[in-house]
Every structure is written in structure tokens, then in C-alpha cells.
N, C-alpha and C positions, 0 to 999 in steps of 0.2 A: 505494499500499499505506500503510496507517495506521502510524504510528509505533510504536504499540505492539507490533504484528504483526510489525513489521520487528525491533523489539528482540527480542521473542521467538525469531524465527528465527535470528537472529546467536547468541542465547545458546544456544540447542538446538545449533548447529553447532559452537562453541566449545567446548561439553561434550563431544561425541562426539570432537573432534578432540583436545581435551585429554587425554580419559580412555583413549581407544583405545590408545595407545603403552603406557599403564601396565597395561594388562590381561594376565593371565596366561593360559596354556592352562587350559581348563576340561575335566575329566574327568567322563564321564557317571557311571560306574560302576566302582569298583576290581575287582569281579569280572568284568565284562565284559572290562574292561582285560588282565586277567591270563591270561583263557580265551583272547583272540584274541591274545596274545603268544605262547603256548605251541603254537599249532596253526596250521599253516599254510594251511590250507583255510578255516577258519572265518571268517576276515575277508572273504574275498572272496565267500560265501555271504551273508554280513550284508550286503554292499554290495548283493548282486544283490536281495535280499528288498526293501532299500528303494528300489531301484529299478524293481522289480516294484509296489509299493505306489503309488509316485509315477505310474508310467505308466497304470495302469489309469484312474483317473479323467481324465486326459488324453486317454487312446483314447475314452472314453466322451463326453466332452464334445465332441471333433471329431467323433465319429459324428453325434450331435445336430446340431451347427452344419453339417455336411456336408448332412444331408438336410433342415434347415431353408432353406439356401441353394438346394437343387435344386426344393424345392416352391417357392420364390418366384421361381425362374427359368423357370417353366411356362409353354409356349407357349399361345397363345389357341386353337390347334386341340385341344390336349391338354385345355385347361380345359373347352372347350365339349363334348367327349366325355364327360369326367368328370361334367361336370352332367348331360347326356344320360343316362349310366348311374343317377347318383343319383335323377334324376326316374322313371325305369322301375321303380327298385327302390321307390320311394316309392308308385307307383301300385299294383304288386304288391301291397304291403303293405296298402294301404287296401282292395283288393279280397279279399283274405283276411280282412280285419276285417269287411268286410260281408257275407261269406258265414258266417262263423260267429256 
């Protein structure tokens, strides 16, 4: 590692470790804080909505990942059958194009 890069990493780590204990709790919005303190069910609903919003992209990415994994694990027999089917479809399309 180059000396300047190492110095920058040490300085960044020192800054994070030095300033971290001095920071205070951050409040996003006083109106939300007051509303969530007065109603008992609202904080739980708010938490569930955040989890739902975080869960949907993860579910979609996982679904696509699993589909690509399954496609990459296709057996040679399945690949041959798929290629044969695609060739038949292409031949039928060519015949239809020639007839019209």
C-alpha cells in the first residue's frame, strides 16, 4: 500500500472513531416523533412499511438470481430439446413467410 493511501486510511479511521462518541441522536422530523409517541400502533406500522419497502427489491433480485442460476444449470439434454424446439419454430416461421 502506498504511504499516502495508508495515511488517508488511518486519518479516516481516526476521524470516524474520534467523532463517533461525540455525536448525538439525530431526529428526522419533530412532527413524526410527536405523532409516533402519542399513538401506540403507528410506530409498528411505520416499521413494517419500511421492512416491506426494503423486502421487495431483495425479493425481486433474489428471484432473478435464482432464475439465472437455474438457466445456467440446464442439463445438456434439456439444452438439446430447447434448441430442437427453437429450430422447429424458426422453420415454421420461414415456411409461413414464404407462403405469404
